[in-house]
VODO-204465 format. One record per atom (N, C-alpha, C): atom name; z, y negated, x negated. Coordinates in nm, 3 decimals, always signed. Example, Ala and Ser with C-alpha at 12.3 -4.5 7.8 and 13.67 -1.06 7.14 Angstrom:
BEGIN
   atom        up     north      east
      N    +0.780    +0.569    -1.319
     CA    +0.780    +0.450    -1.230
      C    +0.780    +0.330    -1.320
      N    +0.708    +0.225    -1.285
     CA    +0.714    +0.106    -1.367
      C    +0.787    -0.003    -1.290
This chain:
BEGIN
   atom        up     north      east
      N    +0.023    +0.132    -0.131
     CA    -0.020    +0.009    -0.001
      C    +0.005    -0.109    -0.080
      N    -0.024    -0.239    -0.062
     CA    -0.043    -0.366    -0.097
      C    -0.040    -0.511    +0.015
      N    -0.017    -0.579    -0.005
     CA    -0.023    -0.723    +0.101
      C    -0.010    -0.843    -0.030
      N    -0.101    -0.914    +0.037
     CA    -0.135    -1.022    -0.056
      C    -0.131    -1.142    +0.041
      N    -0.065    -1.265    +0.038
     CA    -0.079    -1.380    +0.138
      C    -0.110    -1.493    +0.047
      N    -0.200    -1.570    +0.075
     CA    -0.268    -1.689    +0.046
      C    -0.222    -1.849    +0.154
      N    -0.191    -1.935    +0.102
     CA    -0.205    -2.058    +0.178
      C    -0.326    -2.174    +0.116
      N    -0.347    -2.195    +0.257
     CA    -0.477    -2.269    +0.240
      C    -0.463    -2.333    +0.300
      N    -0.498    -2.541    +0.301
     CA    -0.482    -2.632    +0.364
      C    -0.550    -2.782    +0.278
      N    -0.496    -2.890    +0.370
     CA    -0.512    -2.934    +0.310
      C    -0.373    -3.061    +0.280
      N    -0.423    -3.086    +0.121
     CA    -0.292    -3.144    +0.109
      C    -0.329    -3.323    +0.100
      N    -0.196    -3.382    +0.081
     CA    -0.230    -3.536    +0.059
      C    -0.223    -3.601    -0.011
      N    -0.338    -3.617    -0.133
     CA    -0.372    -3.687    -0.238
      C    -0.266    -3.835    -0.307
      N    -0.188    -3.789    -0.352
     CA    -0.156    -3.862    -0.401
      C    -0.217    -3.924    -0.520
      N    -0.153    -4.078    -0.631
     CA    -0.248    -4.069    -0.746
      C    -0.153    -4.233    -0.767
      N    -0.222    -4.276    -0.870
     CA    -0.172    -4.367    -0.942
      C    -0.178    -4.523    -0.899
      N    -0.085    -4.596    -0.827
     CA    -0.130    -4.744    -0.748
      C    -0.006    -4.817    -0.875
      N    -0.118    -4.945    -0.865
     CA    -0.025    -5.073    -0.941
      C    +0.061    -5.133    -0.794
      N    +0.155    -5.161    -0.854
     CA    +0.239    -5.236    -0.743
      C    +0.328    -5.330    -0.850
      N    +0.413    -5.476    -0.767
     CA    +0.462    -5.537    -0.863
      C    +0.630    -5.463    -0.957
      N    +0.656    -5.550    -1.079
     CA    +0.785    -5.470    -1.118
      C    +0.829    -5.441    -1.050
      N    +0.935    -5.313    -1.068
     CA    +1.036    -5.297    -1.022
      C    +1.006    -5.201    -0.874
      N    +0.848    -5.228    -0.806
     CA    +0.850    -5.191    -0.663
      C    +0.798    -5.023    -0.676
      N    +0.805    -4.979    -0.643
     CA    +0.780    -4.805    -0.614
      C    +0.679    -4.802    -0.505
      N    +0.602    -4.733    -0.530
     CA    +0.484    -4.703    -0.444
      C    +0.554    -4.607    -0.362
      N    +0.474    -4.602    -0.194
     CA    +0.497    -4.544    -0.115
      C    +0.416    -4.497    -0.011
      N    +0.404    -4.371    +0.001
     CA    +0.305    -4.318    +0.075
      C    +0.350    -4.196    +0.188
      N    +0.263    -4.191    +0.292
     CA    +0.258    -4.067    +0.406
      C    +0.283    -3.989    +0.318
      N    +0.318    -3.889    +0.386
     CA    +0.268    -3.761    +0.363
      C    +0.247    -3.687    +0.435
      N    +0.149    -3.615    +0.434
     CA    +0.090    -3.571    +0.591
      C    +0.031    -3.403    +0.521
      N    +0.162    -3.333    +0.541
     CA    +0.068    -3.151    +0.519
      C    +0.045    -3.097    +0.641
      N    -0.025    -3.129    +0.704
     CA    -0.012    -3.045    +0.851
      C    -0.154    -2.907    +0.861
      N    -0.042    -2.828    +0.897
     CA    -0.144    -2.652    +0.907
      C    -0.123    -2.635    +1.007
      N    -0.263    -2.521    +1.013
     CA    -0.262    -2.435    +1.142
      C    -0.234    -2.308    +1.071
      N    -0.164    -2.256    +1.078
     CA    -0.128    -2.074    +1.022
      C    -0.240    -1.986    +1.052
      N    -0.248    -1.865    +1.028
     CA    -0.318    -1.776    +1.085
      C    -0.306    -1.674    +1.009
      N    -0.316    -1.541    +1.071
     CA    -0.281    -1.439    +0.953
      C    -0.416    -1.359    +0.998
      N    -0.450    -1.294    +0.876
     CA    -0.564    -1.179    +0.866
      C    -0.497    -1.042    +0.833
      N    -0.525    -0.906    +0.902
     CA    -0.471    -0.830    +0.894
      C    -0.566    -0.744    +0.905
      N    -0.645    -0.652    +0.729
     CA    -0.716    -0.622    +0.753
      C    -0.703    -0.444    +0.676
      N    -0.766    -0.382    +0.641
     CA    -0.791    -0.236    +0.589
      C    -0.918    -0.222    +0.494
      N    -0.891    -0.101    +0.418
     CA    -0.986    -0.133    +0.274
      C    -0.992    +0.047    +0.273
      N    -1.116    +0.083    +0.268
     CA    -1.101    +0.244    +0.215
      C    -1.193    +0.227    +0.081
      N    -1.093    +0.306    -0.007
     CA    -1.106    +0.250    -0.121
      C    -1.247    +0.249    -0.217
      N    -1.303    +0.410    -0.212
     CA    -1.415    +0.501    -0.185
      C    -1.543    +0.434    -0.149
      N    -1.499    +0.399    +0.007
     CA    -1.656    +0.335    +0.030
      C    -1.705    +0.251    +0.045
      N    -1.603    +0.146    +0.030
     CA    -1.579    -0.009    +0.066
      C    -1.567    -0.044    +0.214
      N    -1.550    +0.003    +0.328
     CA    -1.577    -0.007    +0.382
      C    -1.448    -0.067    +0.454
      N    -1.453    -0.153    +0.500
     CA    -1.324    -0.258    +0.543
      C    -1.373    -0.284    +0.740
      N    -1.209    -0.344    +0.739
     CA    -1.186    -0.397    +0.860
      C    -1.023    -0.500    +0.831
      N    -1.126    -0.615    +0.990
     CA    -1.038    -0.649    +0.959
      C    -1.037    -0.731    +1.083
      N    -0.900    -0.765    +1.142
     CA    -0.874    -0.894    +1.223
      C    -0.830    -1.038    +1.226
      N    -0.845    -1.135    +1.265
     CA    -0.821    -1.211    +1.307
      C    -0.641    -1.245    +1.399
      N    -0.496    -1.308    +1.349
     CA    -0.360    -1.266    +1.471
      C    -0.291    -1.448    +1.433
      N    -0.226    -1.514    +1.573
     CA    -0.161    -1.613    +1.553
      C    -0.050    -1.592    +1.466
      N    -0.017    -1.491    +1.472
     CA    +0.130    -1.481    +1.438
      C    +0.165    -1.339    +1.335
      N    +0.282    -1.346    +1.231
     CA    +0.289    -1.204    +1.203
      C    +0.411    -1.173    +1.224
      N    +0.377    -1.056    +1.323
     CA    +0.496    -0.983    +1.406
      C    +0.455    -0.819    +1.419
      N    +0.627    -0.765    +1.458
     CA    +0.522    -0.647    +1.493
      C    +0.427    -0.636    +1.590
      N    +0.386    -0.693    +1.712
     CA    +0.306    -0.695    +1.807
      C    +0.180    -0.675    +1.805
      N    +0.175    -0.789    +1.691
     CA    +0.011    -0.782    +1.605
      C    +0.009    -0.708    +1.575
      N    +0.094    -0.674    +1.462
     CA    +0.056    -0.530    +1.386
      C    +0.013    -0.422    +1.468
      N    +0.087    -0.417    +1.518
     CA    +0.072    -0.249    +1.632
      C    -0.057    -0.246    +1.648
      N    -0.074    -0.407    +1.736
     CA    -0.284    -0.412    +1.785
      C    -0.340    -0.331    +1.677
      N    -0.344    -0.445    +1.572
     CA    -0.388    -0.404    +1.455
      C    -0.454    -0.249    +1.458
      N    -0.317    -0.169    +1.461
     CA    -0.299    -0.069    +1.402
      C    -0.341    +0.024    +1.544
      N    -0.323    +0.015    +1.592
     CA    -0.412    +0.032    +1.757
      C    -0.560    +0.064    +1.738
C-alpha cells in the first residue's frame, strides 16, 4: 500500500515594497482553497488505473470507491 498527498492552490504573492522609514508594509493574505480528494488504484504490471474524485476524505467516500 502507499499513500500520497499534494496541496495545490493559489498563494498570495508578497514582494518587497518601499515604505517610509520605520513603517512596516502590510498586505491582505488571501489563501482561499477548494479541497477535493482523488482516490485511485493502479495495477503495477499493466499500468491500468482507476480514479474517482470526492469532496471529502472519510470512510463513506472510501467505501463508495471500494464498491
